[in-house]
Structure formats: C-alpha cells, structure tokens
C-alpha positions in Angstrom: 0.0 0.0 0.0 1.4 3.4 -1.0 0.9 6.8 0.5 1.4 9.8 -1.7 3.2 12.8 -0.3 0.6 15.0 1.1 -1.6 17.5 -0.6 0.8 20.4 -0.2 0.8 23.5 2.0 -2.2 25.6 2.6 -0.8 2.9 0.7 0.8 1.1 -0.1 2.1 4.1 1.2 -10.2 -10.8 5.0 -40.2 -37.5 21.6 -41.8 -39.8 20.4 -43.9 -42.0 22.6 -44.8 -45.6 22.1 -48.3 -46.8 23.4 -49.3 -50.3 24.4 -52.7 -52.1 24.0 -54.8 -52.7 27.1 -57.9 -54.7 28.1 -61.2 -52.8 28.1 -62.2 -52.2 31.7 -65.8 -53.0 33.1 -67.4 -49.9 34.6 -70.7 -49.1 36.2 -72.9 -46.5 34.6 -72.5 -43.3 36.6 -75.3 -41.1 37.6 -75.2 -38.3 35.2 -74.3 -34.9 36.6 -76.3 -31.9 35.6 -75.1 -30.6 32.3 -73.3 -27.3 33.1 -74.4 -24.2 31.2 -71.8 -23.7 28.5 -69.3 -20.9 29.0 -69.1 -18.5 26.1 -65.8 -18.8 24.4 -64.1 -15.4 24.3 -63.7 -13.9 20.8 -60.1 -14.6 19.9 -57.8 -11.7 19.3 -56.7 -11.4 15.7 -53.4 -13.1 15.2 -50.9 -10.4 14.2 -49.4 -10.8 10.8 -45.9 -12.1 11.2 -43.1 -9.5 10.6 -41.1 -10.6 7.6 -37.6 -11.7 8.6 -35.1 -9.5 6.7 -32.8 -11.3 4.4 -29.3 -10.9 5.8 -26.8 -9.2 3.6 -24.3 -11.7 2.4 -20.7 -11.0 3.4 -18.6 -10.7 0.3 -16.3 -13.7 0.0 -13.9 -12.4 -2.7 -11.9 -9.3 -3.2 -13.9 -8.4 -6.3 -17.2 -8.8 -4.4 -16.0 -6.7 -1.5 -15.0 -4.0 -3.9 -18.3 -4.1 -5.8 -20.2 -3.8 -2.5 -18.8 -0.3 -2.1 -20.8 1.1 -5.0 -24.2 2.1 -6.3 -22.7 2.5 -9.8 -19.6 0.3 -10.4 -16.3 1.8 -11.6 -15.0 0.7 -14.9 -11.5 1.1 -16.2 -12.2 0.5 -19.8 -14.7 3.4 -20.0 -12.9 5.6 -17.4 -16.0 5.5 -15.2 -15.1 6.3 -11.6 -18.4 4.8 -10.2 -20.6 6.1 -7.4 -19.8 5.2 -3.8 -22.6 4.2 -1.6 -23.7 6.9 0.9 -23.0 4.4 3.7 -19.4 4.1 2.7 -18.9 7.9 2.8 -20.8 8.1 6.1 -18.6 5.4 7.6 -15.5 7.3 6.5 -16.7 10.5 8.0 -17.7 8.9 11.3 -14.4 7.2 11.7 -12.5 10.4 10.8 -14.5 12.3 13.4 -13.9 9.6 16.0 -10.2 10.0 15.5 -10.4 13.8 15.8 -12.4 13.4 19.0 -9.4 11.5 20.5 -7.6 14.8 20.2 -10.5 17.0 21.4 -10.8 18.4 17.8 -14.1 19.5 16.4 -16.0 17.2 14.1 -15.9 18.0 10.4 -18.8 18.0 8.0 -19.1 16.2 4.6 -19.0 18.3 1.4 -20.6 16.5 -1.5 -19.6 19.3 -4.0 -16.2 17.7 -4.4 -17.3 14.0 -4.6 -17.1 13.6 -8.3 -13.6 15.2 -8.5 -12.3 13.0 -5.6 -13.6 9.9 -7.5 -11.9 11.1 -10.7 -8.6 11.5 -8.7 -8.9 8.0 -7.3 -9.7 6.5 -10.7 -6.5 7.9 -12.2 -4.4 6.6 -9.3 -6.0 3.1 -9.5 -5.8 2.6 -13.3 -2.3 4.0 -13.6 -1.0 2.2 -10.5 0.7 5.3 -9.3 0.1 8.1 -6.9 0.7 11.8 -7.8 -0.5 15.1 -6.6 0.3 16.4 -10.1 -0.8 13.7 -12.5 0.3 14.3 -16.1 -2.2 14.7 -18.9 -0.7 11.5 -20.5 -2.2 9.4 -17.8 -4.9 6.9 -18.7 -8.3 8.4 -17.7 -6.8 11.8 -17.0 -9.3 14.5 -16.2 -8.7 18.1 -15.1 -11.2 17.7 -12.2 -9.3 14.7 -11.0 -6.0 16.5 -11.3 -7.3 19.4 -9.2 -8.6 17.0 -6.5 -5.3 15.1 -6.5 -3.5 18.3 -5.6 -5.8 19.1 -2.8 -6.1 15.7 -1.1 -4.5 13.0 0.9 -3.9 10.1 -1.5 -3.4 6.4 -0.9 -3.4 3.3 -3.1 -2.4 -0.2 -3.7 -2.3 -2.7 -6.7 -1.3 -6.2 -7.5 -2.7 -9.7 -7.9 -2.4 -10.4 -4.2 -3.6 -7.0 -2.9 -5.5 -7.3 0.4 -8.9 -5.5 0.8 -8.6 -2.4 3.0 -11.5 -0.7 4.8 -11.9 3.0 5.1 -10.7 2.7 8.7 -7.6 0.9 7.5 -6.9 3.8 5.1 -7.2 6.3 7.9 -4.8 4.3 10.0 -2.3 4.2 7.2 -2.5 7.9 6.7 -1.9 8.5 10.5 1.0 6.1 10.9 2.6 7.1 7.5 4.3 3.7 7.2 6.9 4.9 9.7 8.0 7.8 7.4 9.2 11.1 8.6 6.8 12.8 6.1 3.7 13.1 8.3 1.7 15.5 6.2 -1.3 13.1 5.8 -1.6 12.9 9.6 -1.3 16.6 10.0 -4.2 17.2 7.6 -6.4 14.6 9.4 -5.7 16.3 12.7 -5.9 19.9 11.4 -8.0 21.8 13.8 -9.2 24.1 10.9 -10.1 21.3 8.5 -13.9 22.0 8.8 -15.0 19.6 6.2 -13.9 16.8 3.8 -14.9 14.8 0.8 -13.9 11.2 0.0 -13.5 9.2 -3.2 -12.4 5.6 -3.7 -12.0 3.4 -6.7 -11.5 -0.3 -6.1 -11.7 -2.7 -9.1 -10.1 -5.6 -11.0 -8.2 -4.1 -13.9 -8.3 -5.6 -17.4 -5.0 -7.4 -16.8 -6.6 -9.3 -13.9 -4.7 -7.4 -11.2 -6.5 -5.6 -8.3 -6.2 -1.9 -7.7 -7.7 0.4 -5.0 -7.0 4.1 -4.5 -8.6 6.8 -2.3 -8.6 10.5 -2.2 -9.5 12.6 0.9 -10.0 16.4 0.2 -8.3 18.5 2.8 -8.3 22.0 1.3 -9.4 24.0 -1.8 -13.2 23.4 -1.3 -15.9 24.8 -3.6 -17.3 26.9 -0.8 -15.5 28.3 2.3 -14.8 26.6 5.5 -16.2 28.1 8.7 -13.7 28.9 11.5 -14.2 26.3 14.2 -14.7 27.0 17.9 -13.6 25.2 21.0 -10.2 24.3 19.8 -7.7 22.6 22.1 -4.4 24.3 23.2 -2.4 21.7 21.3 -2.6 18.6 19.1 -0.5 15.7 20.3 -0.2 12.4 18.6 -0.8 10.0 20.2 -2.7 11.3 23.2 -4.7 9.7 25.9 -5.8 6.1 25.4 -5.0 5.6 21.7 -6.1 2.7 19.6 -3.1 0.6 18.4 -4.6 0.5 14.9 -3.9 4.2 14.6 -0.4 4.2 16.0 2.6 2.0 15.3 5.2 1.9 18.0 7.8 2.7 15.4 5.9 5.7 14.1 6.9 9.3 14.7 5.2 11.1 17.5 4.2 14.7 16.8 3.0 17.8 18.5 1.6 21.2 17.4 0.6 24.2 19.4 -2.7 25.9 18.6 -1.6 29.5 19.4 -4.2 31.2 17.2 -7.8 30.2 16.7 -8.6 32.2 13.6 -6.5 30.4 11.0 -3.9 27.7 10.6 -1.2 30.4 10.0 -1.0 33.7 11.8 0.1 33.2 15.4 0.5 29.5 14.8 3.4 30.2 12.3 5.3 32.1 15.0 5.6 29.0 17.3 9.0 27.4 17.1 10.6 24.2 18.6 14.2 25.0 17.5 15.5 25.0 21.1 12.9 22.6 22.5 13.7 19.6 24.7 11.5 16.5 24.6 11.4 13.9 27.3 9.2 10.7 27.3 8.9 9.0 30.7 7.5 5.6 31.4 7.3 3.4 34.6 11.0 2.7 34.4 12.1 6.2 33.6 13.0 8.2 30.5 13.1 6.5 27.2 15.5 7.4 24.3 14.1 10.2 22.1 15.6 10.4 18.6 15.1 11.9 15.1 13.7 15.2 16.4 12.8 17.7 13.7 10.5 20.7 13.5 9.0 23.0 10.8 6.5 25.7 10.2 5.0 24.3 7.0 1.3 24.6 6.4 0.2 21.0 6.6 -2.7 22.0 8.8 -1.4 24.0 11.8 1.8 25.9 10.7 4.0 24.5 13.4 5.1 21.0 14.2 7.7 19.0 16.1 8.1 15.2 15.6 10.4 12.5 17.1 10.8 8.8 17.7 10.9 6.9 20.9 12.8 3.7 21.5 11.2 1.1 23.8 7.5 2.0 23.6 5.0 -0.8 24.6 1.3 -1.2 24.3 -0.8 -0.9 27.5 1.8 1.3 29.2 1.3 4.9 30.2 3.9 7.5 29.2 4.3 11.2 29.9 5.6 13.6 27.3 7.2 16.9 28.4 8.2 19.5 25.9 10.2 22.5 27.2 11.8 25.5 25.5 8.9 26.3 23.1 9.0 29.8 21.8 6.3 32.1 20.4 3.6 30.0 22.1 1.2 30.9 25.0 3.4 28.8 27.2 7.0 27.5 27.0 6.3 24.1 28.4 3.7 21.5 27.6 3.0 18.1 29.2 0.6 15.3 28.4 0.2 11.5 28.6 -0.7 8.7 26.3 -1.1 4.9 26.3 -1.4 2.7 23.2 -4.3 0.3 23.7 -5.4 -2.7 21.7 
C-alpha cells in the first residue's frame, strides 16, 4: 500500500412415545351430573401478521465482491468511469474520521458533496495508472482536469497487484496516520488539522483488465468549492498519540508529533510564530525516561503551521507515558506536558 506525499501546503504508502394395547375395563354407569351451562368462548384476538424476517446481507467472500459492495454504480477502467460510492461508505469514512479527531479534542468536520465527483476522478486515475501523484500528467490513462485538481488538494493512498488485500476506510485512515513509519507526516497533520472544517472522499477499487487488483482513495483536505467556517472550542495543542490511543492508529515505530494551537482564527498567523528549535523533549514511562531520537520541526502549512516530531525507543502497548516539551517559543506557554497509552 502506497501513501502519496501530502496534498501540499495551505498505501501502499479478509419425543416420540410408544403406546401399548390394554384390556377394556368394566365400569358401572354413573349417575349423570347436571349438564353445566356452556361458558361462552371469548372472541379470539386477531393473530398479528408475522413480521417478515429481513434477508441478511451476504458478506462478500472475494476481493472483487468486497470492492463491488462499495458502489451504487460500479467503476469501470475500460470506459474511465469512476463509479458512485454508496452513501453508507462515505458516512462510515466521516464517522471514523471524526472519532479519530475526538481523540484529540478536535471539532468534528462535515461532509462536502460538492467535491465528490472530483475525488472519485482523482482516485480513478491513481488506480488505473497504478501510481500516486498530486500532479498527474495529462498523458495518464483516464486523465481529467477535475481529478488532477482534486489530487493536488487531497490525501492520497493506493495499492495494486494480484495479491492486494482488501482495505477498509478505517484501514486507510490508520495508514495515513502512521505514515508507514515515514518522517513525512503531512497526511496525519491534515487529518488532525483543527481548521479542517469539512472533507470529501472518493475511492475506486476494481479488478483491472490485466486481472490485477487496484484500489485508491482521495480525501479532500483543502481547496473546497465553498469556504470553511472557522471552528470554535479548539484545544491548546494537538498531540499524537494522546490519551488512550487505539493501536490500529499508531505504530510503536511511528513518529510522535506535537503542534501548538496558538491562534484560533486560522492555521497560520500566530501559529506560524511557534518554534521548537530549542525545545527539549522527554518521554517518561514506569521505568524512567526513554531514548528520544530523530527530532525535527517545521512551520510548514500542513494544517497548523508549526510541528515537532520525534521517535521513541522502547514503547510498549498498554503502558502509560508522559511527554514533556520545554523550550517552546512564540507560544502561549513555553512548556507542555501530556500523557498517552497505546491500547489494543
């Protein structure tokens, strides 16, 4: 699975009973008892009509069937048709995205349908050409201007091959967050952008004419048809990971990252004035401080315009760690501290 370099400033990456005969007994004729007056039988209540049992939806058993189940209109490489994703697929993606953002106390984003077709066109190009690019050339099969524009404004991910496993939308979000262990964490920063506001999602998964499988997805992160409202209730910082964090969204070998939300009106402004050049990072567990390596920082505009990232040796799941960052400049405070625990 591939992950494309992020959308810019501003992956690759299943009882019976048996009776016996008996003699007839001799009995005396009994004196008849008075015949009781018959008791009226109550009028029976109408038997309710049975509720039809819904036919269960069959679980797809093949990669092609799982891919086909994503669509109302199937994609087709031969005619360069991107297909139409089911509303339930887009709703699932949005719900999972917002659940991840909630882990960081970030506001939920809304869904923008205006970009759906372009996101699908972007994903189609990536899938049929078996490449990822934010600037796809016009020579690409199934090239479209709308898809190229979307590609330059989106997180991209894709995979191809005869043995490609089927990934869910949740899997794609996890791959964008972990970045395959890469130091380029722009996809993560867009997902955790406090100012994201809304998104649109496209995916093309199909069996290509050569018999290989291909699946690619595009998540719009900026350049929307209409503006994005400035959110309210933003946290003081965005730390990854933070609190009890699901292991599917964080690999122990991934870079950790931290951004200060110094300004709440835009991703830049006061946020671009925060610097970690002289910052010191310590990560402490039950047995003391762990080695912190590969510390880098920048003020690029992948979401909030400040970021510091690092790796930690010796992290374990189910263990609580405290992160302390000192020497931060241009921020409301010079020191920040928080805890996290990776949980299964």
